[in-house]
N, CA and C atoms as an extended XYZ file, in Angstrom:
342
Properties=species:S:1:pos:R:3:atomname:S:1:resname:S:1:resid:I:1 pbc="F F F"
N       -28.582       79.142        7.697 N   MET     1
C       -27.551       79.770        7.855 CA  MET     1
C       -27.099       78.818        7.166 C   MET     1
N       -26.039       78.838        5.904 N   GLU     2
C       -25.251       77.501        5.597 CA  GLU     2
C       -23.724       76.939        6.400 C   GLU     2
N       -23.730       75.943        6.680 N   ARG     3
C       -22.659       75.319        7.307 CA  ARG     3
C       -21.962       74.483        6.029 C   ARG     3
N       -22.663       74.358        5.134 N   ASP     4
C       -22.069       72.689        4.317 CA  ASP     4
C       -20.908       73.566        3.312 C   ASP     4
N       -21.022       74.984        3.006 N   ARG     5
C       -20.126       75.066        2.309 CA  ARG     5
C       -18.725       75.658        3.048 C   ARG     5
N       -17.616       75.419        3.002 N   PRO     6
C       -15.885       75.965        3.331 CA  PRO     6
C       -15.816       77.212        3.651 C   PRO     6
N       -15.364       77.758        4.274 N   LEU     7
C       -14.803       79.350        4.205 CA  LEU     7
C       -14.118       79.159        3.180 C   LEU     7
N       -13.892       80.405        2.878 N   ASP     8
C       -12.931       80.952        1.648 CA  ASP     8
C       -11.831       81.646        2.070 C   ASP     8
N       -10.848       81.272        3.167 N   PHE     9
C        -9.908       82.077        3.532 CA  PHE     9
C        -8.338       82.265        2.989 C   PHE     9
N        -7.780       82.947        2.636 N   PRO    10
C        -6.505       83.297        1.954 CA  PRO    10
C        -5.488       82.418        2.347 C   PRO    10
N        -4.218       82.124        1.809 N   SER    11
C        -3.194       81.302        2.378 CA  SER    11
C        -2.348       82.562        3.436 C   SER    11
N        -1.906       81.902        4.418 N   ILE    12
C        -1.147       83.519        4.736 CA  ILE    12
C         0.411       83.822        4.337 C   ILE    12
N         0.559       82.987        3.463 N   THR    13
C         1.842       83.496        2.138 CA  THR    13
C         1.237       85.012        1.490 C   THR    13
N        -0.268       84.711        0.957 N   GLU    14
C        -0.886       85.304        0.060 CA  GLU    14
C        -0.960       86.494        1.170 C   GLU    14
N        -1.365       86.517        2.220 N   VAL    15
C        -1.782       87.888        2.934 CA  VAL    15
C        -0.178       88.835        3.087 C   VAL    15
N         1.044       87.690        3.204 N   ILE    16
C         1.700       88.418        3.441 CA  ILE    16
C         2.371       89.276        2.298 C   ILE    16
N         2.399       87.924        1.685 N   SER    17
C         2.931       88.951        0.179 CA  SER    17
C         2.321       89.904       -0.678 C   SER    17
N         1.032       89.665       -0.263 N   GLU    18
C         0.563       91.076       -0.606 CA  GLU    18
C         0.206       92.512        0.157 C   GLU    18
N         0.542       91.928        2.087 N   GLY    19
C         0.596       93.398        2.283 CA  GLY    19
C         2.299       93.958        2.409 C   GLY    19
N         3.498       93.022        2.230 N   THR    20
C         4.678       93.933        1.595 CA  THR    20
C         4.897       94.335        0.712 C   THR    20
N         3.922       93.587       -0.408 N   GLU    21
C         3.596       94.927       -1.671 CA  GLU    21
C         3.256       96.141       -1.402 C   GLU    21
N         2.053       96.007       -0.581 N   ILE    22
C         1.733       97.546       -0.488 CA  ILE    22
C         1.936       98.444        0.198 C   ILE    22
N         3.079       97.739        1.710 N   ALA    23
C         4.139       98.750        1.903 CA  ALA    23
C         5.201       99.412        1.201 C   ALA    23
N         5.599       98.125        0.053 N   MET    24
C         6.692       98.700       -0.633 CA  MET    24
C         6.528       99.513       -1.695 C   MET    24
N         4.958       99.573       -1.943 N   SER    25
C         4.837      100.607       -2.677 CA  SER    25
C         4.326      102.169       -2.544 C   SER    25
N         3.725      101.524       -1.216 N   GLU    26
C         3.354      103.358       -0.558 CA  GLU    26
C         5.078      103.723       -0.054 C   GLU    26
N         5.598      102.992        0.235 N   ALA    27
C         6.894      103.514        0.611 CA  ALA    27
C         7.688      104.766       -0.538 C   ALA    27
N         7.744      103.523       -1.897 N   ALA    28
C         8.115      104.363       -2.703 CA  ALA    28
C         7.802      105.205       -3.498 C   ALA    28
N         6.462      105.683       -3.277 N   GLU    29
C         5.655      106.564       -3.940 CA  GLU    29
C         5.867      108.122       -3.021 C   GLU    29
N         5.480      107.555       -1.860 N   ALA    30
C         5.293      109.098       -1.053 CA  ALA    30
C         6.718      108.912        0.333 C   ALA    30
N         7.027      109.734        0.777 N   PRO    31
C         8.114      109.908        1.343 CA  PRO    31
C         7.283      110.482        2.518 C   PRO    31
N         6.148      110.644        3.001 N   GLU    32
C         5.307      111.461        3.643 CA  GLU    32
C         4.752      110.364        4.304 C   GLU    32
N         4.698      110.237        6.048 N   THR    33
C         3.824      109.149        6.922 CA  THR    33
C         2.440      109.431        6.273 C   THR    33
N         1.661      108.449        6.807 N   ALA    34
C        -0.069      108.487        6.797 CA  ALA    34
C        -0.333      110.017        7.277 C   ALA    34
N         0.655      110.934        8.396 N   GLN    35
C        -0.023      112.309        8.619 CA  GLN    35
C        -0.078      113.160        7.867 C   GLN    35
N         0.744      112.949        6.922 N   GLY    36
C         1.285      113.803        6.141 CA  GLY    36
C         2.636      114.522        6.812 C   GLY    36
N         3.353      114.355        7.620 N   LYS    37
C         4.594      114.744        7.945 CA  LYS    37
C         5.845      113.654        7.214 C   LYS    37
N         6.735      114.929        7.095 N   GLN    38
C         8.303      114.214        6.566 CA  GLN    38
C         8.690      113.505        7.316 C   GLN    38
N         8.894      112.030        6.584 N   GLN    39
C        10.028      111.083        6.954 CA  GLN    39
C        11.065      111.720        8.087 C   GLN    39
N        11.603      111.369        8.945 N   PRO    40
C        13.079      112.167        9.360 CA  PRO    40
C        14.274      111.917        8.794 C   PRO    40
N        14.993      112.586        8.446 N   THR    41
C        16.201      112.587        8.158 CA  THR    41
C        17.708      112.738        8.872 C   THR    41
N        18.478      112.109        8.704 N   ILE    42
C        19.866      111.878        9.574 CA  ILE    42
C        20.805      112.896        9.239 C   ILE    42
N        20.767      114.146        9.830 N   THR    43
C        21.799      114.713        9.481 CA  THR    43
C        23.256      114.720       10.378 C   THR    43
N        24.219      115.503        9.737 N   PRO    44
C        25.179      115.487       11.261 CA  PRO    44
C        25.090      115.382       12.305 C   PRO    44
N        24.111      117.054       12.460 N   LEU    45
C        23.440      117.592       13.674 CA  LEU    45
C        22.963      116.785       14.528 C   LEU    45
N        22.475      115.664       13.613 N   ARG    46
C        21.314      114.752       14.318 CA  ARG    46
C        21.940      113.567       15.062 C   ARG    46
N        23.429      113.826       14.359 N   VAL    47
C        23.922      112.635       14.702 CA  VAL    47
C        24.512      113.161       15.780 C   VAL    47
N        25.660      114.173       15.970 N   VAL    48
C        26.059      114.845       17.452 CA  VAL    48
C        24.978      114.654       18.456 C   VAL    48
N        24.021      115.088       18.126 N   ILE    49
C        23.132      115.071       19.260 CA  ILE    49
C        22.366      113.235       19.885 C   ILE    49
N        22.658      112.626       18.995 N   ALA    50
C        22.508      111.031       19.584 CA  ALA    50
C        23.866      110.713       19.777 C   ALA    50
N        24.883      111.296       19.761 N   LEU    51
C        25.949      110.754       20.576 CA  LEU    51
C        26.205      111.111       21.837 C   LEU    51
N        25.601      112.598       22.016 N   CYS    52
C        25.331      113.299       23.289 CA  CYS    52
C        24.712      112.596       24.261 C   CYS    52
N        23.773      111.639       23.962 N   LEU    53
C        22.815      111.337       24.650 CA  LEU    53
C        23.352      109.562       25.342 C   LEU    53
N        24.244      109.586       24.119 N   PHE    54
C        24.204      107.818       24.066 CA  PHE    54
C        25.550      107.689       24.898 C   PHE    54
N        26.366      108.211       25.035 N   ALA    55
C        27.769      108.655       25.894 CA  ALA    55
C        28.029      108.275       27.172 C   ALA    55
N        26.748      108.847       27.683 N   PRO    56
C        26.334      108.677       29.508 CA  PRO    56
C        26.333      107.171       29.669 C   PRO    56
N        25.392      106.528       28.442 N   PHE    57
C        24.934      104.885       28.671 CA  PHE    57
C        26.044      104.280       28.558 C   PHE    57
N        26.684      104.359       27.521 N   VAL    58
C        28.114      103.617       27.259 CA  VAL    58
C        28.696      103.663       28.387 C   VAL    58
N        29.271      104.671       28.634 N   ALA    59
C        30.052      105.006       30.164 CA  ALA    59
C        29.699      104.199       31.111 C   ALA    59
N        28.747      104.204       31.772 N   MET    60
C        28.140      103.499       32.624 CA  MET    60
C        27.802      102.404       32.715 C   MET    60
N        27.421      102.040       31.269 N   LEU    61
C        27.112      100.705       31.399 CA  LEU    61
C        28.672       99.938       31.543 C   LEU    61
N        29.240       99.987       30.465 N   TRP    62
C        30.901       99.687       31.049 CA  TRP    62
C        31.231       99.539       32.206 C   TRP    62
N        31.439       98.642       32.919 N   VAL    63
C        31.410       98.881       34.146 CA  VAL    63
C        32.749       98.503       34.678 C   VAL    63
N        33.625       97.463       34.160 N   SER    64
C        35.018       97.063       34.173 CA  SER    64
C        35.776       97.811       33.841 C   SER    64
N        35.785       99.291       33.111 N   SER    65
C        36.433      100.331       32.737 CA  SER    65
C        36.648      101.277       34.208 C   SER    65
N        35.629      101.170       35.325 N   TYR    66
C        35.898      101.943       36.492 CA  TYR    66
C        35.784      101.076       37.480 C   TYR    66
N        35.678      100.247       37.091 N   ALA    67
C        35.684       98.636       38.693 CA  ALA    67
C        36.670       99.120       39.650 C   ALA    67
N        37.045       99.683       40.014 N   LYS    68
C        38.920       99.733       40.824 CA  LYS    68
C        38.775      100.620       41.882 C   LYS    68
N        39.539      100.869       42.610 N   ALA    69
C        39.392      101.712       43.786 CA  ALA    69
C        40.576      103.126       43.252 C   ALA    69
N        41.499      102.706       43.032 N   GLU    70
C        42.407      103.648       43.021 CA  GLU    70
C        42.467      104.323       41.025 C   GLU    70
N        42.626      105.617       41.132 N   PRO    71
C        43.225      106.359       42.041 CA  PRO    71
C        42.106      107.287       43.257 C   PRO    71
N        42.559      107.536       43.956 N   LEU    72
C        41.391      108.437       45.311 CA  LEU    72
C        41.876      109.787       44.791 C   LEU    72
N        40.152      110.066       44.898 N   PHE    73
C        39.844      111.733       44.731 CA  PHE    73
C        39.118      112.402       46.087 C   PHE    73
N        40.128      112.884       47.233 N   ALA    74
C        39.832      113.419       48.045 CA  ALA    74
C        39.575      112.022       48.954 C   ALA    74
N        40.134      111.434       49.188 N   GLY    75
C        40.234      110.119       49.602 CA  GLY    75
C        38.743      109.601       49.192 C   GLY    75
N        37.946      109.737       48.336 N   ILE    76
C        37.090      108.803       47.701 CA  ILE    76
C        37.625      107.694       46.147 C   ILE    76
N        37.102      106.619       46.246 N   PRO    77
C        37.609      105.368       45.727 CA  PRO    77
C        37.172      106.227       43.880 C   PRO    77
N        38.026      105.615       43.073 N   PHE    78
C        37.689      105.740       41.737 CA  PHE    78
C        36.525      105.286       41.358 C   PHE    78
N        35.817      104.475       42.118 N   PHE    79
C        34.540      103.774       41.255 CA  PHE    79
C        33.539      104.894       41.677 C   PHE    79
N        33.531      105.136       42.943 N   TYR    80
C        32.460      106.082       43.116 CA  TYR    80
C        32.610      107.767       42.793 C   TYR    80
N        33.919      108.171       42.243 N   TRP    81
C        33.824      109.842       42.190 CA  TRP    81
C        33.718      109.449       40.601 C   TRP    81
N        33.754      108.144       39.901 N   TYR    82
C        33.515      108.543       38.402 CA  TYR    82
C        32.311      108.673       38.239 C   TYR    82
N        31.289      107.657       38.800 N   GLN    83
C        30.151      108.046       38.525 CA  GLN    83
C        29.877      109.255       39.044 C   GLN    83
N        30.156      109.908       39.685 N   MET    84
C        29.717      111.207       39.915 CA  MET    84
C        29.919      112.163       39.451 C   MET    84
N        31.495      112.050       38.492 N   LEU    85
C        31.491      113.111       37.538 CA  LEU    85
C        30.966      112.703       36.536 C   LEU    85
N        30.750      111.672       36.109 N   TRP    86
C        29.815      111.080       35.258 CA  TRP    86
C        28.051      111.996       35.016 C   TRP    86
N        27.617      112.033       36.347 N   VAL    87
C        26.621      112.768       36.789 CA  VAL    87
C        26.542      114.456       36.084 C   VAL    87
N        27.434      114.902       36.285 N   LEU    88
C        27.882      116.014       35.919 CA  LEU    88
C        27.623      115.976       34.159 C   LEU    88
N        28.518      114.940       33.920 N   ILE    89
C        28.977      115.208       31.854 CA  ILE    89
C        27.997      115.008       31.740 C   ILE    89
N        26.605      113.916       32.409 N   SER    90
C        25.337      113.551       31.284 CA  SER    90
C        24.518      114.671       31.078 C   SER    90
N        24.697      115.774       32.569 N   THR    91
C        23.528      117.132       32.605 CA  THR    91
C        23.970      117.962       31.603 C   THR    91
N        25.587      118.075       31.141 N   ALA    92
C        26.241      119.110       30.601 CA  ALA    92
C        26.131      118.705       28.972 C   ALA    92
N        25.782      117.417       28.390 N   LEU    93
C        25.226      116.867       27.268 CA  LEU    93
C        24.425      116.439       26.474 C   LEU    93
N        23.544      116.551       28.257 N   THR    94
C        21.977      116.630       27.720 CA  THR    94
C        21.668      118.125       27.147 C   THR    94
N        22.203      118.831       27.994 N   MET    95
C        22.376      120.251       27.913 CA  MET    95
C        22.246      120.482       26.432 C   MET    95
N        23.814      120.300       26.098 N   VAL    96
C        24.090      120.069       24.544 CA  VAL    96
C        23.005      119.700       23.190 C   VAL    96
N        22.698      118.570       23.728 N   ALA    97
C        21.793      117.826       22.933 CA  ALA    97
C        20.239      118.525       22.623 C   ALA    97
N        20.056      119.883       23.844 N   TYR    98
C        19.093      120.059       23.765 CA  TYR    98
C        19.121      121.431       23.023 C   TYR    98
N        20.366      121.742       23.349 N   LYS    99
C        20.420      123.359       22.529 CA  LYS    99
C        20.437      123.133       20.876 C   LYS    99
N        20.986      121.823       20.403 N   LEU   100
C        20.937      121.494       19.288 CA  LEU   100
C        19.977      121.288       18.796 C   LEU   100
N        18.908      120.176       19.324 N   TRP   101
C        18.163      119.711       18.863 CA  TRP   101
C        17.115      121.573       18.428 C   TRP   101
N        16.757      122.530       19.250 N   HIS   102
C        16.506      123.501       18.975 CA  HIS   102
C        16.882      124.121       17.562 C   HIS   102
N        18.429      124.360       17.858 N   LEU   103
C        18.286      124.352       16.649 CA  LEU   103
C        18.297      124.100       15.259 C   LEU   103
N        18.418      123.003       15.131 N   ASP   104
C        18.122      121.724       14.332 CA  ASP   104
C        16.662      121.709       14.176 C   ASP   104
N        15.758      122.205       15.017 N   GLN   105
C        13.940      122.480       14.388 CA  GLN   105
C        14.171      123.480       14.046 C   GLN   105
N        14.681      124.664       14.128 N   ARG   106
C        14.068      125.976       13.661 CA  ARG   106
C        15.175      126.259       11.696 C   ARG   106
N        16.109      125.174       12.145 N   ALA   107
C        16.959      125.435       10.538 CA  ALA   107
C        16.031      124.769        9.751 C   ALA   107
N        15.062      123.765       10.558 N   ARG   108
C        14.419      123.065        8.978 CA  ARG   108
C        13.016      124.003        9.381 C   ARG   108
N        12.307      124.294       10.329 N   LYS   109
C        11.655      125.538        9.652 CA  LYS   109
C        11.884      126.422        8.989 C   LYS   109
N        13.072      126.700        8.658 N   GLY   110
C        13.256      128.167        8.024 CA  GLY   110
C        13.402      129.650        8.587 C   GLY   110
N        13.235      129.239        9.516 N   GLY   111
C        13.085      130.701       10.520 CA  GLY   111
C        14.193      130.695       11.654 C   GLY   111
N        13.931      131.808       12.346 N   ASP   112
C        15.074      132.150       13.676 CA  ASP   112
C        13.394      132.216       14.644 C   ASP   112
N        12.562      131.735       14.809 N   ALA   113
C        11.591      131.872       15.361 CA  ALA   113
C        11.906      131.231       16.686 C   ALA   113
N        11.525      131.839       17.855 N   ARG   114
C        11.809      131.123       19.231 CA  ARG   114
C        10.681      130.838       19.879 C   ARG   114
């Protein structure tokens, strides 16, 4: 075994630039992924789906908007009934997003198959 000869490794910049060139050329050549599927497209329907799923997170994470006791609803402070209301709203928005997603998938496949 020869140990006198130094190993010839490419520099990190050569590896990064080569990898970037390959990735950019592959992206420019084909809009399909390695599995042969098309890249996801952003449509107005998909934006509505995303908003339906994102709205409950924003509403619940913005605690300062509902961190108060007034107004009361049946003797329950606002802080509690607001969160319980969002459980129902989240359920409805998730159902809407689910139905819209199936509508979008049927439209992409070009048929009315269920």
